[in-house]
C-alpha positions in Angstrom: 41.4 12.4 -41.0 39.9 15.7 -42.3 40.5 18.8 -40.3 36.8 18.7 -39.3 37.5 15.6 -37.2 39.4 17.7 -34.7 37.1 19.5 -32.2 36.9 23.2 -33.1 38.5 24.5 -29.9 41.4 22.0 -30.3 41.9 23.0 -33.9 42.1 26.7 -32.8 44.5 25.8 -30.0 46.7 23.9 -32.4 46.7 26.7 -35.0 47.5 29.4 -32.4 50.2 27.3 -30.8 51.9 26.8 -34.2 51.7 30.5 -35.0 53.4 31.3 -31.7 56.1 28.6 -31.9 56.9 29.2 -35.6 57.6 32.9 -35.0 56.1 33.6 -38.4 52.8 35.2 -37.4 53.4 37.4 -34.4 56.4 39.6 -33.3 56.2 38.7 -29.7 52.9 40.1 -28.7 49.5 38.5 -29.6 46.8 40.5 -31.3 43.7 41.3 -29.2 41.1 38.7 -28.5 38.6 40.2 -30.9 41.2 40.2 -33.7 42.2 36.6 -33.0 38.5 35.6 -32.9 38.0 37.2 -36.3 41.0 35.6 -37.8 40.0 32.1 -36.7 36.2 32.5 -37.1 35.4 31.6 -33.6 34.0 33.2 -30.4 36.2 35.2 -28.0 35.5 32.5 -25.4 37.1 29.9 -27.6 40.2 32.2 -28.1 40.3 32.9 -24.4 40.3 29.1 -23.7 43.2 28.6 -26.2 45.2 31.4 -24.7 44.8 30.0 -21.2 46.0 26.6 -22.4 49.1 28.1 -24.0 49.8 30.0 -20.9 49.6 26.8 -18.9 52.0 25.1 -21.4 54.5 27.9 -21.0 54.2 29.1 -24.6 52.5 32.4 -23.7 52.6 34.7 -20.7 50.1 37.4 -19.7 51.5 40.8 -18.6 49.1 42.8 -16.6 48.0 45.9 -18.5 50.2 45.1 -21.5 48.7 42.1 -23.2 49.7 38.5 -23.9 53.2 37.7 -25.2 55.1 34.7 -26.5 57.2 33.6 -23.6 61.0 34.0 -24.1 62.6 30.6 -24.6 59.3 28.9 -25.5 60.9 28.0 -28.9 63.0 25.5 -27.1 59.9 23.4 -26.3 59.0 22.8 -29.9 58.5 19.1 -30.5 57.0 17.1 -33.4 55.6 13.6 -32.8 56.5 11.0 -35.3 54.3 7.9 -35.9 55.4 5.2 -38.3 53.1 2.6 -39.8 53.0 -0.9 -38.3 54.7 -2.3 -41.4 57.8 -0.2 -40.9 57.7 -0.5 -37.1 58.0 -4.3 -37.5 61.0 -3.8 -39.8 63.3 -1.3 -38.0 66.2 -2.2 -40.3 64.5 -0.7 -43.4 67.3 1.5 -44.8 65.0 4.0 -46.5 63.1 4.7 -43.2 66.3 4.9 -41.3 67.9 7.3 -43.7 64.8 9.5 -43.8 64.3 9.6 -40.0 67.9 10.4 -39.5 67.6 13.4 -41.9 64.4 14.4 -40.2 66.1 14.5 -36.8 69.0 16.5 -38.1 66.8 19.0 -39.9 64.6 19.6 -36.9 67.5 20.0 -34.6 69.1 22.6 -36.9 65.9 24.6 -36.7 65.3 24.3 -33.0 62.8 21.5 -33.0 62.9 18.0 -31.5 61.3 14.7 -32.4 59.3 12.4 -30.2 58.8 8.9 -31.6 55.7 6.9 -30.6 55.0 3.3 -31.7 51.3 3.8 -31.9 48.6 6.5 -32.0 47.5 5.5 -28.5 51.0 5.8 -27.2 51.2 9.3 -28.7 47.8 10.3 -27.2 48.9 9.1 -23.7 52.1 11.1 -24.1 50.2 14.2 -25.0 47.9 13.7 -22.0 50.8 13.6 -19.5 53.4 15.7 -21.2 54.6 18.7 -19.2 58.1 19.4 -20.4 57.5 19.9 -24.1 54.8 21.0 -26.5 54.0 18.6 -29.2 52.8 20.9 -31.9 52.0 18.4 -34.6 52.2 14.7 -35.5 53.9 13.3 -38.6 52.5 10.0 -39.8 55.0 8.2 -42.0 54.4 5.3 -44.4 50.7 5.0 -43.7 48.2 3.4 -46.1 44.7 4.8 -46.3 43.2 2.0 -44.1 45.9 2.6 -41.5 44.8 6.2 -40.8 41.7 5.2 -38.9 43.5 5.0 -35.5 44.7 8.6 -36.0 41.3 10.1 -36.0 40.7 12.5 -33.2 44.4 13.2 -32.6 44.4 16.5 -30.5 47.1 18.1 -32.6 47.4 18.6 -36.4 48.6 15.7 -38.6 51.0 15.8 -41.5 51.4 12.7 -43.7 54.8 11.7 -44.9 55.2 9.1 -47.7 51.7 8.0 -47.0 48.4 7.7 -48.9 46.9 11.0 -49.8 43.9 12.0 -47.6 41.5 14.9 -48.1 42.1 17.8 -45.8 45.6 16.7 -44.6 48.9 18.1 -45.7 51.2 15.4 -47.2 54.9 15.3 -48.2 55.8 12.9 -51.0 58.6 12.3 -53.5 58.0 13.4 -57.1 58.0 9.8 -58.2 56.6 10.5 -61.7 59.3 13.0 -62.7 62.2 10.7 -61.7 60.7 7.7 -63.5 60.2 9.8 -66.7 63.8 11.0 -66.6 65.1 7.5 -66.2 63.1 6.0 -69.0 64.1 9.0 -71.3 67.7 8.3 -70.5 67.4 4.6 -71.3 65.8 5.4 -74.6 68.6 7.9 -75.4 71.1 5.0 -74.7 69.3 2.9 -77.3 67.2 0.7 -75.0 63.8 -0.3 -76.3 63.1 -3.5 -74.3 62.7 -2.1 -70.8 61.1 -3.9 -67.9 59.8 -2.8 -64.5 59.8 -4.7 -61.3 57.2 -2.7 -59.4 57.0 -1.9 -55.7 54.0 -3.0 -53.6 50.7 -1.8 -55.0 49.6 -1.2 -51.4 51.9 1.8 -51.4 51.3 5.0 -53.2 54.9 5.3 -54.3 54.7 1.8 -55.8 51.6 2.7 -57.8 52.9 6.1 -58.9 56.2 4.7 -60.1 54.5 1.9 -62.0 52.0 4.2 -63.6 54.7 6.7 -64.6 56.7 3.9 -66.2 53.8 2.8 -68.3 53.1 6.5 -69.3 56.8 7.1 -70.1 57.0 4.0 -72.3 53.9 5.1 -74.2 55.3 8.6 -74.6 58.4 7.0 -76.2 56.2 4.9 -78.5 57.8 1.8 -77.1 55.9 -1.5 -76.9 55.2 -2.8 -73.4 54.1 -6.3 -72.9 52.4 -7.5 -69.7 55.2 -9.9 -68.9 57.6 -6.9 -68.8 56.0 -5.6 -65.5 56.5 -7.8 -62.5 55.1 -7.3 -59.0 57.3 -6.9 -56.0 57.3 -5.8 -52.4 60.2 -3.3 -51.9 62.7 -6.0 -50.7 65.7 -7.8 -52.1 63.9 -11.1 -52.4 61.1 -9.7 -54.6 63.7 -8.0 -56.9 65.5 -11.3 -57.3 62.3 -13.2 -58.0 61.1 -10.5 -60.4 64.3 -10.8 -62.4 64.0 -14.6 -62.5 60.4 -14.2 -63.7 61.5 -11.8 -66.5 64.1 -14.3 -67.6 61.6 -17.2 -67.5 59.2 -15.3 -69.8 61.7 -15.4 -72.6 64.5 -13.1 -73.7 66.0 -10.9 -71.0 65.1 -7.2 -71.3 68.1 -4.9 -71.9 67.2 -2.6 -69.0 65.2 -3.0 -65.8 63.7 -0.2 -63.7 63.1 -1.4 -60.1 60.6 0.0 -57.6 63.3 0.8 -55.1 67.0 0.2 -54.5 66.6 -3.0 -52.5 64.7 -4.6 -55.3 67.4 -3.4 -57.7 70.0 -5.2 -55.5 68.0 -8.4 -55.8 67.8 -8.0 -59.5 71.5 -7.4 -59.8 72.2 -10.5 -57.6 70.1 -12.7 -60.0 72.0 -11.3 -63.0 75.4 -11.9 -61.4 74.4 -15.4 -60.4 73.5 -16.2 -64.0 76.6 -14.7 -65.6 75.1 -11.5 -67.0 77.2 -8.4 -67.0 75.3 -5.6 -65.3 75.5 -2.4 -67.2 76.5 -4.2 -70.4 74.1 -7.0 -70.9 71.3 -5.6 -68.7 71.2 -2.1 -67.2 69.6 -1.8 -63.8 68.1 1.4 -62.2 66.7 1.6 -58.7 64.8 4.3 -56.8 65.6 6.4 -53.7 69.5 6.4 -53.6 69.8 4.8 -50.2 73.4 4.7 -48.8 74.2 1.2 -50.2 73.4 2.2 -53.8 76.8 3.7 -54.5 78.6 0.9 -52.7 77.3 -1.9 -54.9 79.5 -3.5 -57.4 78.8 -2.3 -60.0 77.5 0.9 -58.4 73.7 1.2 -58.7 72.2 3.9 -60.9 69.1 5.2 -59.1 66.4 7.8 -59.1 67.7 9.8 -56.1 65.5 11.5 -53.5 67.1 14.5 -51.8 66.5 13.3 -48.2 67.5 16.6 -46.6 65.0 18.5 -48.8 62.4 15.8 -48.0 62.9 16.4 -44.3 62.8 20.2 -44.7 59.5 19.8 -46.6 58.1 18.0 -43.6 59.1 20.8 -41.2 57.7 23.4 -43.7 54.4 21.5 -43.8 54.3 21.4 -39.9 54.9 25.1 -39.6 52.3 25.8 -42.3 50.0 23.0 -41.2 46.9 25.2 -41.8 47.3 24.6 -45.5 46.4 21.0 -46.4 48.5 20.9 -49.6 50.6 18.2 -51.2 54.4 18.9 -51.2 56.5 17.0 -53.7 60.3 16.7 -53.2 62.4 16.7 -56.4 63.9 13.5 -57.7 66.7 13.0 -60.2 68.5 10.2 -62.0 72.0 9.5 -60.7 74.0 7.6 -63.3 76.4 4.9 -62.1 78.0 1.8 -63.6 74.8 -0.3 -63.6 73.5 1.9 -66.4 75.0 1.6 -69.9 74.1 1.7 -73.6 71.9 -1.0 -75.0 73.9 -4.1 -76.1 74.2 -4.5 -79.9 
């Protein structure tokens, strides 16, 4: 949903609201109406309408003869709406989503913000229409594909995408998938591996495609051969990791290392290897992605491309506060070496 899809007066209201709540733009007192109109490129009537709405919300107060001021205590009303895609909503036990939302709640709370969860765009709209006790300053849409964004068009507050498909005109927060994959492949090569396979995440997800493409590019950079049967499709769950490992074995000789599209798929791959008597980390090295909580508890412990969940959550808040800039923010990833990663067998 491009910014132009939001009616101009609502876009100005959202922008002015965020400036007031973030505390970054004004030191208590608002500039004059002509100055605000100049900054936002709108008429004084539009600015006046936005100010009146913010006074009604309790964000601003008008002081006769002195001007318009940010109301003391209005920062306590700061709320962000969170929308999750239908795919994740139907699977509330997804460990990655749980871990990320938990960090998001903690990060927002530490900065004086709260989170309001809605199960659909329509539910969020209804909440915005009747809400009186809190100001929803922006919505964060998490795990959305491009086709899923259509119901979000016309949302009366700014939208930030999280781990979703890139969309022109909207800020987005993503993991630096390519950097982590390149680091993992480079480490495998340094450990003597040359026959490296990839069990890819779902191609419907940007992260799945980015990790797959980065794997192909990293193998090419290392001048290593990559046969088509060394890349297997998956769907970010344990079963597809198990099936992907079985398919790699059925194609002939096992690879010496497997990079999986996420940690759950790596768990499935490890299960298959254990079931068939292969020593993980000695016969076949396994690397996952994300570093969900169970990764370090596996036996052997799972090496993984770790996402800093706290930094990822902070990037979401930064994008909300600076929602006027529709940029893509990437959170750093790094390889965490554990027992499932070892030298290539001789």
